[in-house]
C-alpha positions as CSV (number, residue, x, y, z in Angstrom):
1,I,35.6,-6.5,-35.1
2,E,33.8,-3.5,-33.8
3,E,31.0,-3.6,-31.2
4,V,27.6,-2.9,-32.7
5,P,25.1,-0.6,-31.0
6,S,22.0,-2.3,-29.8
7,A,18.4,-1.1,-30.4
8,K,18.6,0.5,-26.9
9,G,21.8,2.4,-27.7
10,G,24.1,0.1,-25.7
11,K,26.9,-2.1,-26.9
12,M,26.7,-5.6,-28.2
13,N,28.1,-8.1,-25.7
14,T,31.8,-8.7,-26.4
15,E,31.4,-12.5,-26.0
16,L,31.0,-13.0,-29.7
17,K,34.0,-10.8,-30.5
18,N,36.1,-12.8,-28.0
19,A,34.9,-16.1,-29.4
20,V,35.8,-15.1,-32.9
21,L,39.3,-13.9,-31.8
22,A,39.8,-17.1,-29.7
23,T,38.8,-19.3,-32.7
24,D,41.3,-17.4,-34.9
25,L,44.0,-17.9,-32.3
26,K,43.3,-21.7,-32.1
27,A,43.5,-21.9,-35.9
28,Q,46.9,-20.2,-35.8
29,Y,47.9,-22.5,-32.9
30,D,46.9,-25.6,-34.9
31,A,48.8,-24.4,-37.9
32,C,51.9,-23.9,-35.8
33,A,51.5,-27.3,-34.2
34,K,51.4,-29.0,-37.6
35,K,54.5,-27.0,-38.7
36,L,56.4,-28.1,-35.6
37,L,55.4,-31.8,-36.1
38,G,56.6,-31.5,-39.7
39,Y,60.2,-31.0,-38.8
40,K,62.3,-34.0,-39.8
41,D,63.8,-34.3,-36.3
42,I,60.3,-34.7,-34.9
43,L,59.0,-37.0,-37.7
44,A,62.0,-39.3,-37.3
45,R,61.1,-39.9,-33.7
46,I,57.5,-40.5,-34.5
47,L,58.5,-43.0,-37.2
48,I,60.8,-44.9,-34.8
49,E,58.0,-45.5,-32.3
50,A,55.0,-45.8,-34.7
51,V,56.3,-47.6,-37.8
52,E,57.5,-51.1,-37.7
53,E,60.2,-50.6,-40.3
54,F,62.1,-48.0,-38.3
55,R,61.9,-49.5,-34.8
56,G,65.3,-49.8,-33.2
57,M,66.9,-47.2,-35.5
58,S,68.3,-43.9,-34.3
59,P,66.8,-40.5,-35.3
60,E,70.1,-39.8,-37.2
61,E,69.5,-42.9,-39.3
62,V,65.9,-42.2,-40.0
63,K,66.1,-38.5,-40.7
64,P,67.9,-38.8,-44.1
65,L,65.3,-41.4,-45.3
66,I,62.5,-38.8,-45.1
67,E,62.0,-37.0,-48.4
68,D,62.4,-33.3,-48.4
69,D,59.0,-32.7,-49.9
70,I,56.9,-32.7,-46.7
71,H,53.4,-31.4,-47.4
72,I,51.8,-29.6,-44.5
73,G,48.1,-28.6,-44.9
74,K,48.4,-28.5,-48.7
75,I,47.2,-31.9,-50.1
76,P,43.4,-32.3,-50.6
77,I,41.9,-35.5,-49.3
78,D,38.7,-35.5,-51.5
79,P,38.5,-37.9,-54.5
80,G,39.7,-36.3,-57.7
81,L,41.7,-33.6,-55.9
82,T,44.7,-35.4,-54.4
83,N,46.6,-35.8,-57.6
84,K,47.4,-33.6,-60.6
85,V,49.5,-33.8,-63.8
86,V,52.9,-32.4,-63.0
87,G,54.7,-33.0,-66.3
88,V,55.4,-35.4,-69.2
89,D,58.1,-38.0,-69.4
90,E,60.4,-38.8,-72.4
91,N,57.8,-41.1,-73.9
92,G,55.1,-38.4,-73.8
93,K,53.2,-40.0,-70.9
94,E,51.7,-37.7,-68.2
95,I,53.5,-37.7,-64.8
96,I,51.1,-37.6,-61.9
97,G,52.1,-36.1,-58.6
98,M,50.4,-34.9,-55.4
99,N,48.2,-31.8,-55.9
100,T,49.4,-29.0,-53.6
101,V,46.8,-26.4,-52.9
102,N,47.8,-22.8,-52.4
103,E,47.0,-21.8,-48.8
104,E,45.1,-18.7,-49.9
105,M,42.9,-21.0,-52.1
106,N,42.3,-23.9,-49.8
107,A,39.0,-22.7,-48.3
108,G,36.4,-25.5,-48.4
109,Y,38.9,-28.3,-49.0
110,I,39.6,-31.0,-46.5
111,L,43.4,-31.3,-46.3
112,F,45.9,-33.9,-45.0
113,D,47.7,-32.2,-42.0
114,I,51.1,-33.7,-43.0
115,I,51.9,-36.2,-45.7
116,F,55.3,-37.3,-47.0
117,Y,57.3,-40.2,-48.4
118,V,60.0,-42.0,-46.4
119,H,62.5,-44.5,-47.9
120,L,63.1,-47.9,-46.4
121,K,66.6,-48.7,-45.1
122,E,67.2,-51.6,-47.3
123,G,66.8,-50.0,-50.7
124,R,64.7,-47.8,-53.0
125,S,61.3,-48.8,-51.7
126,K,59.4,-46.2,-49.8
127,I,56.1,-45.8,-47.9
128,I,53.6,-43.0,-47.5
129,I,53.1,-41.4,-44.1
130,N,50.2,-39.2,-43.0
131,V,50.3,-37.5,-39.6
132,E,47.2,-35.8,-38.2
133,A,47.0,-33.7,-35.0
134,Q,43.8,-33.4,-33.0
135,R,43.3,-31.0,-30.1
136,K,40.8,-33.4,-28.5
137,E,38.8,-36.4,-29.5
138,P,35.8,-35.2,-31.6
139,T,32.3,-35.7,-30.3
140,E,30.4,-35.4,-33.6
141,Y,31.9,-38.5,-35.1
142,D,34.1,-41.5,-34.2
143,I,37.7,-40.6,-34.9
144,L,38.7,-44.1,-36.0
145,N,36.1,-43.9,-38.8
146,R,37.8,-40.7,-40.0
147,A,41.2,-42.3,-39.8
148,I,40.0,-45.2,-41.9
149,F,38.8,-42.8,-44.6
150,Y,42.1,-41.0,-44.6
151,V,44.2,-44.2,-44.9
152,S,41.8,-45.4,-47.6
153,R,42.4,-42.2,-49.6
154,E,46.2,-42.8,-49.2
155,I,45.7,-46.1,-51.0
156,S,43.2,-45.1,-53.6
157,S,44.9,-41.9,-54.6
158,Q,48.0,-43.9,-55.7
159,K,46.1,-44.9,-58.8
160,N,48.0,-43.4,-61.8
161,R,50.5,-41.8,-59.4
162,E,52.3,-44.9,-57.9
163,F,50.7,-47.6,-60.1
164,V,48.9,-47.7,-63.4
165,N,46.2,-49.9,-64.9
166,S,46.0,-53.2,-62.9
167,N,49.6,-53.1,-61.5
168,Y,48.3,-53.4,-58.0
169,N,51.5,-55.0,-56.7
170,D,53.0,-51.5,-57.1
171,I,50.8,-50.1,-54.3
172,K,52.9,-48.5,-51.6
173,K,52.4,-49.3,-47.9
174,V,50.7,-46.4,-46.1
175,Y,50.4,-45.2,-42.5
176,S,48.0,-42.7,-41.0
177,I,49.3,-41.6,-37.6
178,W,46.8,-39.7,-35.4
179,I,48.0,-37.6,-32.4
180,C,45.1,-36.9,-30.1
181,M,45.7,-34.4,-27.3
182,N,43.8,-34.0,-24.0
183,M,43.0,-37.7,-23.6
184,S,42.4,-39.4,-20.3
185,E,45.5,-41.6,-20.6
186,N,48.6,-42.0,-22.7
187,S,48.1,-44.7,-25.3
188,M,49.2,-46.1,-28.7
189,N,47.2,-48.5,-30.9
190,H,48.1,-50.1,-34.2
191,I,45.1,-50.9,-36.3
192,H,45.7,-53.0,-39.4
193,L,44.3,-55.8,-41.6
194,Q,44.0,-59.2,-40.2
195,N,43.4,-62.5,-42.0
196,D,41.0,-64.8,-40.1
197,T,40.9,-68.3,-41.6
198,I,37.3,-69.6,-41.5
199,I,37.3,-72.6,-43.9
200,G,40.3,-74.3,-45.5
201,N,44.0,-73.4,-45.7
202,Q,44.1,-71.2,-48.8
203,N,47.0,-68.9,-48.9
204,W,45.8,-65.8,-50.7
205,K,48.6,-63.9,-52.3
206,G,49.0,-60.2,-51.5
207,R,50.2,-57.9,-48.7
208,E,48.2,-57.6,-45.5
209,D,50.5,-54.9,-44.2
210,L,49.6,-52.2,-46.8
211,V,47.0,-50.4,-44.6
212,N,48.1,-49.1,-41.2
213,I,46.5,-46.7,-38.7
214,V,48.4,-45.6,-35.5
215,M,46.4,-43.8,-32.8
216,I,48.5,-41.9,-30.2
217,G,46.7,-40.5,-27.2
218,L,48.3,-37.8,-25.1
219,T,47.2,-36.6,-21.7
220,K,47.0,-33.0,-20.8
221,E,50.0,-33.3,-18.4
222,V,53.4,-33.9,-20.0
223,S,54.4,-37.6,-19.5
224,P,57.2,-38.4,-17.0
225,R,60.7,-39.0,-18.3
226,E,60.8,-42.8,-18.8
227,E,61.5,-45.0,-21.8
228,K,57.9,-46.3,-22.1
229,H,56.6,-42.7,-22.6
230,E,59.5,-41.3,-24.6
231,L,57.5,-40.3,-27.6
232,H,54.5,-39.2,-25.5
233,R,56.8,-36.9,-23.5
234,L,58.3,-35.4,-26.6
235,L,54.9,-34.8,-28.3
236,G,53.3,-33.7,-25.0
237,A,56.0,-31.1,-24.4
238,L,55.9,-30.0,-28.0
239,L,52.2,-29.5,-28.2
240,S,51.5,-28.4,-24.6
241,E,49.4,-25.3,-24.1
242,T,50.8,-24.7,-20.6
243,L,54.6,-25.2,-20.8
244,R,56.6,-22.1,-21.1
245,E,58.9,-21.5,-24.0
246,E,62.1,-22.2,-22.1
247,E,60.7,-25.4,-20.6
248,K,59.8,-26.7,-24.1
249,L,63.1,-25.9,-25.6
250,N,64.9,-27.4,-22.6
251,I,63.1,-30.8,-23.1
252,L,63.7,-30.7,-26.9
253,K,67.3,-29.8,-26.6
254,N,68.6,-31.5,-23.5
255,E,66.5,-34.6,-23.3
256,Y,66.0,-35.4,-27.0
257,H,69.1,-33.6,-28.4
258,I,67.1,-32.0,-31.2
259,P,69.2,-29.4,-33.0
260,M,67.9,-26.0,-32.1
261,E,67.7,-24.3,-35.5
262,K,66.5,-20.7,-35.4
263,S,63.3,-21.7,-37.2
264,I,62.2,-24.3,-34.7
265,E,63.0,-22.0,-31.8
266,E,60.9,-19.2,-33.4
267,D,58.0,-21.6,-34.0
268,V,58.1,-22.8,-30.4
269,K,58.0,-19.1,-29.3
270,V,55.0,-18.4,-31.6
271,M,53.2,-21.4,-30.2
272,C,53.7,-20.3,-26.6
273,N,52.5,-16.8,-27.4
274,L,49.4,-18.2,-29.1
275,S,48.8,-20.5,-26.1
276,E,48.9,-17.4,-23.8
277,G,46.4,-15.6,-26.1
278,I,44.0,-18.5,-26.1
279,E,44.2,-18.7,-22.2
280,E,43.6,-14.9,-21.9
281,R,40.6,-15.1,-24.3
282,G,39.2,-18.0,-22.2
283,I,39.5,-15.9,-19.0
284,M,37.8,-13.0,-20.7
285,K,35.0,-15.2,-22.0
286,G,34.5,-16.6,-18.4
287,R,34.3,-13.1,-17.0
288,A,31.8,-12.1,-19.8
289,E,29.7,-15.2,-19.1
290,G,29.8,-14.4,-15.3
291,K,28.6,-10.8,-16.0
292,A,25.8,-12.0,-18.3
293,E,24.6,-14.5,-15.7
294,G,24.6,-11.8,-13.0
295,R,22.6,-9.4,-15.3
296,T,20.0,-12.1,-16.0
297,E,19.5,-12.8,-12.3
298,H,19.1,-9.1,-11.7
299,L,16.6,-8.8,-14.5
300,K,14.5,-11.7,-13.0
301,Q,14.4,-9.9,-9.6
302,Q,13.2,-6.6,-11.2
303,V,10.5,-8.4,-13.3
304,Q,9.2,-10.2,-10.2
305,K,9.0,-7.0,-8.2
306,K,7.1,-5.1,-10.9
307,L,4.8,-8.0,-11.5
308,A,4.0,-8.0,-7.8
309,K,2.9,-4.4,-8.2
310,G,0.4,-5.4,-10.9
311,K,2.3,-3.9,-13.9
312,S,1.7,-5.3,-17.4
313,I,4.5,-6.9,-19.5
314,E,4.5,-3.9,-21.9
315,V,5.0,-1.5,-19.0
316,I,7.7,-3.6,-17.4
317,A,9.5,-3.9,-20.8
318,D,9.4,-0.1,-21.2
319,E,10.6,0.7,-17.6
320,L,13.5,-1.8,-17.8
321,E,14.4,-0.8,-21.4
322,E,13.9,-4.4,-22.7
323,S,11.9,-5.9,-25.5
324,V,8.5,-7.5,-24.7
325,S,9.9,-10.8,-25.9
326,A,12.8,-10.6,-23.5
327,I,10.4,-10.0,-20.6
328,E,8.2,-12.9,-21.8
329,N,11.3,-15.2,-21.8
330,V,12.1,-14.2,-18.2
331,L,8.6,-15.0,-17.2
332,E,8.8,-18.4,-18.9
333,E,12.0,-19.1,-17.0
334,L,10.4,-18.0,-13.7
335,R,7.5,-20.4,-14.4
336,K,9.8,-23.3,-15.0
337,N,11.7,-22.7,-11.8
338,A,8.5,-22.1,-9.7
């Protein structure tokens, strides 16, 4: 992005340029974070803590149960886009699968961060897991409402893919697991259906455990090494914007005994480099904002001096090489603070 000359022949403030570059770095960081979370060694540990069926199991037991087809940022959430025809069976019936969207073509789509199938220990049954990563709790909407929408789409999109017609007993159990960084405290909540008996003792047939939301809150600081915070420490270290590369790898390798494949080491390195870039952009932005604030204060002083000498707004604007509207804005600011 090049700096654009202003009407007075100067350069446009680099704040916009730095903001755009910082946004791009954050997008790359987020993509890298999702990729790291999508490794089976990490997913296995999330499942053990967040999903009832895998509690008490070891990562080595859970890892082989995760299907290889882990979709990261490729499955649309919107109705009508999650599924597509992927083939025809021996009877000529269409086979419906998840609709993977090419990364170059996904602009405008809302996508699941990570979605995959995992088999249950006791047999062929499997459940659908969605994992979402958030840099911070959003302010423009309530995050639980969004999680409810996502888990609802995990259920409704199974129509014609996991079950057909009215075979609702074939619906697979789903989890939507949300990892929210930069929270005030470490936390984990399981939100699910609850049957409150109001009148009578009718036993309604069906599964109350089909819909599950797990909210995981991570503080900015990496959790201490203790059993209660085992998952929080792992995720905090993995997603930290401040830990150095060697610190992250040390925790993953020596504390959690995660095999250090070349790919995961490279992704950790990329994430750390992106973190440094985001921090540098933040420093540059702060400096630019400081300079802008100083320039505004200087301009106010100059305008006040010239007004005291009885000069008109037009003359002041000309002498200070500013627009008339800019001088009027300064005067309005001075009046407010008077």
